[in-house]
C-alpha positions in Angstrom: -12.1 -8.3 16.4 -12.2 -9.8 12.9 -9.0 -9.7 10.8 -9.2 -8.9 7.1 -6.4 -8.9 4.5 -6.7 -7.4 1.1 -4.2 -7.2 -1.7 -4.6 -4.3 -4.2 -2.8 -3.0 -7.2 -1.2 0.4 -6.6 -1.6 3.2 -9.2 2.1 4.3 -9.3 3.4 2.8 -12.5 7.1 2.0 -12.4 7.2 2.1 -8.6 7.9 -1.1 -6.7 5.5 -2.4 -4.1 8.3 -1.9 -1.5 8.7 1.8 -2.4 4.9 2.3 -2.3 4.6 0.6 1.1 7.5 2.6 2.5 6.0 5.9 1.3 2.5 5.0 2.6 4.0 4.4 6.1 6.4 7.4 6.2 4.2 10.0 4.5 0.6 9.2 5.5 0.8 6.6 8.4 -0.7 3.6 6.6 1.2 0.4 7.1 1.0 -2.1 4.2 3.1 -5.1 3.1 4.7 -5.2 -0.3 3.6 -7.9 -2.7 7.1 -9.1 -3.0 6.8 -10.5 0.6 4.2 -13.0 -0.7 5.4 -14.0 -4.2 8.4 -15.4 -6.0 10.6 -13.0 -8.0 8.7 -11.4 -10.9 9.6 -12.1 -14.5 8.5 -8.5 -15.3 8.8 -6.4 -12.1 7.6 -3.2 -13.6 4.3 -4.8 -14.5 3.9 -7.5 -11.8 5.3 -5.8 -8.7 2.3 -3.5 -8.3 0.5 -5.1 -5.4 0.4 -4.2 -1.8 -1.4 -5.9 1.0 -3.6 -4.1 3.6 -4.1 -5.9 6.8 -6.8 -4.5 9.0 -6.7 -5.9 12.6 -7.6 -4.2 15.8 -8.4 -1.0 14.0 -11.5 0.9 15.0 -14.0 2.2 12.5 -13.1 5.9 13.1 -9.5 5.1 12.1 -10.6 3.2 9.0 -12.7 6.1 7.8 -9.4 8.2 7.6 -7.8 5.8 5.1 -9.3 7.3 1.9 -8.1 10.8 2.7 -4.7 9.5 3.6 -4.5 7.6 0.3 -5.5 10.7 -1.6 -2.8 12.7 0.3 -0.1 10.3 -0.9 -1.5 10.4 -4.4 -1.1 14.2 -4.4 2.4 14.1 -2.9 3.8 11.2 -5.0 5.6 13.1 -7.8 7.2 15.6 -5.3 8.8 12.7 -3.3 
């Protein structure tokens, strides 16, 4: 199976990439890696630490189709967490 990696900017202003990655895993079952794993310390963490990395390997298409709904679920839960 082909492996694809994508780094994206998360929408939760003021939240670190580590916090977002943790909540994605714990709340909606999506495992990502924080951007801090792949870059030097940020000069302006509040602006620069907004990236997470999705790695999709050995995941079937049916599971991938669930990702948008899971992301939306976290978006709705975010302020209550």
